[in-house]
C-alpha positions, -999 to 999 in steps of 0.1 A, spaced: 169 557 -52 156 536 -77 135 560 -95 142 573 -133 127 603 -126 116 632 -104 78 652 -104 80 686 -103 47 704 -87 36 739 -81 21 728 -45 31 707 -17 -5 682 -16 4 675 -47 41 665 -41 31 646 -15 6 626 -28 28 618 -60 58 613 -43 74 644 -60 88 681 -50 71 713 -46 84 747 -56 55 762 -38 52 787 -66 51 786 -103 83 802 -102 116 783 -100 145 796 -84 182 789 -94 190 778 -64 157 752 -69 169 742 -101 202 735 -91 191 712 -62 164 691 -82 192 689 -111 215 676 -87 193 648 -82 206 634 -117 175 623 -123 150 632 -154 129 660 -146 92 663 -151 72 691 -146 37 686 -142 21 724 -140 -13 731 -129 -41 727 -156 -48 767 -152 -32 801 -169 -2 803 -140 6 767 -147 25 780 -182 49 803 -164 58 769 -148 61 751 -185 83 785 -194 107 779 -164 110 742 -177 119 748 -206 147 775 -194 158 744 -176 155 719 -205 134 701 -183 107 673 -195 66 683 -194 34 661 -188 4 672 -202 -20 646 -190 -50 642 -200 -72 652 -175 -108 662 -172 -113 696 -171 -125 702 -139 -96 689 -128 -70 714 -122 -39 696 -105 -21 661 -96 -40 665 -64 -73 665 -79 -71 640 -102 -57 619 -71 -88 623 -59 -108 614 -91 -83 586 -109 -67 575 -77 -33 577 -74 -19 550 -98 -38 563 -125 -29 595 -122 10 587 -122 3 565 -154 -10 600 -169 16 617 -165 39 595 -170 26 584 -207 20 620 -210 56 636 -210 69 657 -237 108 662 -239 104 683 -273 109 721 -268 96 729 -300 66 703 -289 60 719 -250 57 750 -270 25 740 -290 11 722 -263 14 752 -241 -7 774 -260 -36 748 -266 
């Protein structure tokens, strides 16, 4: 597996479309975190663009994972919506180009 990172999504459709993994909720269980970390890749969490998505961001912070804050229109709720509107490649680029690694900056972006 040549990838440098693994994308973590809330929903399975997002994960399938973007070839990532889904936690199937906005919370990450200890077992899920262990399995994701065992991949040995940089972890980028892509939360849904809604209030419950902030819970997933907090789990990312607790696991010392990066978080993507893509610049999608307000009518885009998640990666599946973004793929429908922009296409897979543009969605992936918008995710990767808007990754934040710094916990303080993640907390500040989360409040916006």
